[in-house]
N, C-alpha and C positions, 0 to 999 in steps of 0.2 A: 425432457428425457425422451418421450415418444410423441411425435406429432404427425398426424395424417392431415394433409391439406388437399381439399377438393378431390378426394379419391373417388374414382369410379372403376367398375369392373364389368366388362361386357365380353362374353365368351364368343368364340367363332360362330356358334350356331345362332347368334343374335340375342341370347338370353342375357339380360342385365341383372347381375347378382347384387351389385352395389351401385346406388345412385349417389350423386355428389354429396359427400359428407366430410366433416372435419371432426377430429378427435384428438384431445391432448391428455397424456398420462404423465403425471409428475413423478419425479424420483421418489421411491419409497411407497408409492400408491399400490394398493391391491384393487385393481379395476375388474369388475365383473361385467361381462357382456352377456345379456340374457335375451331370449326370444324363442319363439316357436320354431319348429323345423322349417327350413326354407327362408328364414328371416335374413340370412346373409352373414351369420356369426362366424362360421368356419372360414368362409372366404376372407372376411375382414382380418382375422387373426393370422392367416397365412400370408397376407400382404405385408405384415410387420417385419417378417424376416425373408421376404421375397421367395417363399416357396411358390407363390404366384406373383406375377407382376400386374400392377394396376393398368387399366386402359388409359387413365390420365391421372394427374395429380402428383403429389410428392409424399415420400415417406422419410421423415427425419428422425434419426437417432442421435441424441446429444448434439443436435444442430446440423448433423451431416446427412445429406440426401443420399440414402443408400441405393437409390435407383441409378445414381451416376457412378457407382463403384465398379471397378473391374472385377472379373471373376475371382481373382486371387484376393483382392481386398474384401470382397463380399464374404469369401470363405473365412477370413480372419474375423470379420464382424459377427458372423454367425456363431463362431466359437464362444462369443460373449452373450449369446441369446440361447438359453436352454429351452427345451420344449418337451412336454410330456403329453401322451395321447391316451385316448379312452381304452385302447386295447393293448397298451404297454409296449408293443413293437420290440420285444426281446428276441435275441438270437437263441433258438432252441438248442443249437449245437454247443453253446458256451454256457459255463456255469455263471453264478452271480458275479464272481470276481471278473471273469472274462467279459461279461456284458458291460460292466462299468469301465473296465480297462480299454474296451474297444474305442470309446470316444477319445481317450487319451492317446492311443496309438495313432488314430487318424490325425490328431493334432500334432504329432511328431514328438511326443514326450520321450525322454530317455527311460529305458527299461527299469533302472534302479529307482527312478522317481515315481514310476507308475504304481509300484506296489504300495508305497507309503500313502500315496494319495487315495488309492482305492480303499484301503483299510480306514482311512480318515473319513471317507464318504459313507462307508457302510456303518461306521460308528454313529454318524449323524442321523442316519435313517433307521438305526436300530436293528441292523441285519448282519453284524460282524460274524455272528456264529453260523450264518447261512452262506458264507463266502463260497463254499464249494458244492452247494446245491444247484441243481438245474431248474430252469423255469417250470417244468412239469411237476416238480416236487414242492412248488410254492403255492400259497393261497393267492387269491386276487389282490388282496391288500399288500402282500409281500412283493408280488410282481410290480405293483405300482411304486413301492418304495425303492426297488431296484431301478426303475425308470427315473425316479426323482434323483437318485444318487448319480446316475449317468448324466442327467441334464445339468447337474451342478459341477461336473468334473472339471471344466475349464474356467472355473471362477466367473460365471456369468454375472452380469449386472441386471439382466432381464430374464424372467422365466415366463414362458407362454404355456398355458394349460388348455388343451383342447378336449373338453368333456372328460376331465381326468377322473371324475368320481362316478360317472354314469353307469359303469359296469359293476359297481360295488354295492354291497348291502348297507343299510343305514349305519350300523355300528362301525363298519370298516370305513365308510365315508367320513364319519366324525374323526376317526383316528388319523386319516390322511389330511383332513383340514387342520387338525391340531398340529400335525407335523409341518405343513406348509406355513402356518402362522408362526411357529417357532423358528423355522428357517428364515422367514422374512425378517423377523425381529432381530435375529442374531447376525445375519449377513447383509441386511439392508437392501435386499433385492426389490426390484420393481416387478410386480406380478400382474399379468393380464390373463384372465381366464374366461372361457366361454362355457356356458352351461344352460340347460333348460330347467335346472333345479333351483327354485327361488330360495330355498333354505341354505344352499351353498353361498349365495350372495349375502344373505343375512348373517351367516356365521363367520364369514371370512373377510369380506370386502369392506373397504371404506368408501369407495367410489363405484358407481355403476352406470351403465347405459342400457337402454332397452331398444332392441331392434325389431323392425317389422317391415317386410317388403323391401329389404335392401337399404333402409334408412334408419337413422337414430331418431327415435321419437321422444325419448326422455334421457336426460343426462344430469348427473349431480351426485351429491353425497347420498350414501345409503340411508342415513337418517332422514334426510329431506324427502326423498322419493317414497320411502316406506310410510312416512307420516302424512304426506300430501301427494299421492299419485294423481297425475293429471290425465293421462291417456287411458282409454278403455282397455287396451292390451295390458298395460301395467297393472291396472286394477284387477283384471282377470288373473294375471300371474300371481299377484299377492293373495288372491282368494284361495290359492292352492297350498298355502303354507300349512304344514302339518301341525297338529296339536303340540303344545309345549310339553317337554318330557319332565319326568320327576327329577332327573338329575339337574336340569336347567333351573328348576325351582329351588332345589336344595342348595344350589350355588349362591342363591340370594339369601336364603334363610334356613338354618338347621331346625327351626321350630315351625316348619310348614305342614299344613294339612290340605288334603284334597276333599272338597265338598262336591258331591255329585247330585245333580238335580235331574229328575226324570219327568217328562211329560208336563203335567199341569203346574208343577213346582217352579218351572223355569221363569214364569212371569210373576211369581210372588216375591214381595219385598222382604224376604225372611232375614236377610243380613241386617238391613236397616232396623227391623223389628227387634232383633236380639241385641243390637248395639244400644238401643233405647232402654230395653227391659233390664239389662244387666249393667248399664253404664260402663261398657267395655270398649276398648279400641280394637278394631279388627283391620289389619293391614292387608289389602288385596294385592297379591303378587302377580297373578296372571289368571286368564280364564278363556274358555272357548265353548262353543255350542256345536255339537255334531248331529247332523240330520241322519236318522236311522230310517229303515223301511217303514216302520209303523208309528214312530214318534220322534222326539228329539231328546238328547241327553246333554246336559251342561256340566262342565267341570270348572270349579272355582278354586284357585290355590290361595290360601290365606295363612296369616299367622295371628294368633290371639295374643294380645299384649296386656292382658289384665293379670291380677293375682291368680295363682294356680287354682284356688278354690273357685274363683269366679269363672275361670276358663272351663273348669269341669262342668259347672252348672250350665254355661252357655252351650257347650258341646252336647250335653244331655238334652237340652231343650230342642236343639236343632234335630237331633236324632228322633226325638218324640214326634217331630213334625214330618218324619218320613225321609229325612235326608241321610245319605250315606257319608260318613266322615271318617277318613283314614289318615293317620300320621304318615308322612313320607319318611321320617327318620325313625327307624326301629327303636332307638333309645327312648322315644317318647312313650312307648308302651308301658314302661315301668314308672313313668313320672306322672301318670294321670289315671286315676282310679277307674274311670269309665272306659278306658281304652283296652 
């Protein structure tokens, strides 16, 4: 689908942003390119649709070297490569409808076809009721949805995302990632995104590469790299993963509890102790330790798999030991006497 062969990029001032590298992205992949500022991520993604030209090497899309295309042929190829940006790049003088329609007008669509296509796209991104709002009247997440609709206008087979969630808060980022995931599944797009947010790669991508100093230092499946990172930069990026959310845990089990350990309790084998004492199965769903200014606090997400009476006794025992235990599902409050 996308293949970069021996690509380099050297700017006229002599700065080398990309050293010789190769990258393959298969059809249907969601490829995350991650690294710190200055790693070469933005330059690399702009080479894929020739917003910048490489100093050497080849850029192949479906086996065709786009560096050899005429200006007119390149314009046609770019219509099949959608792109969304960090700061949305919407036209303030046009409403939502007009912003999405603009890409179709540039591509030469007939006026009667544009209206149907714009409404179809706004339906996909959940903004049909905002068709005649202007960008200044929209939230950041809504602006990005408009940008996504515009990027999809000409039925692209590739979607490039340049820090598409960096300007958004955590909740809005999740909604945009869910939208991109849905679009990819329904339309079969190939997505390449650059980000410095490791959680974006975790939540959206199936493949990833890590860049540093204009080079790819790790490449492979998300599962493999997250489980066995090799390079120090990758290990450092993974260390910044935020704590798992209650919603993520509840998606695994509706019978989940959060157990909080503070200070000295972190190193005590209390879970093993309660399993032996009450002959109960406790399934550990997730966990993390957060360093605070004066101590550490640990969170363990579990589900108790014993009889209700046994569960009640086990929870009471742990509470007597000074642990804070909270059900993540409010419905559990009425199902357990000590909650």
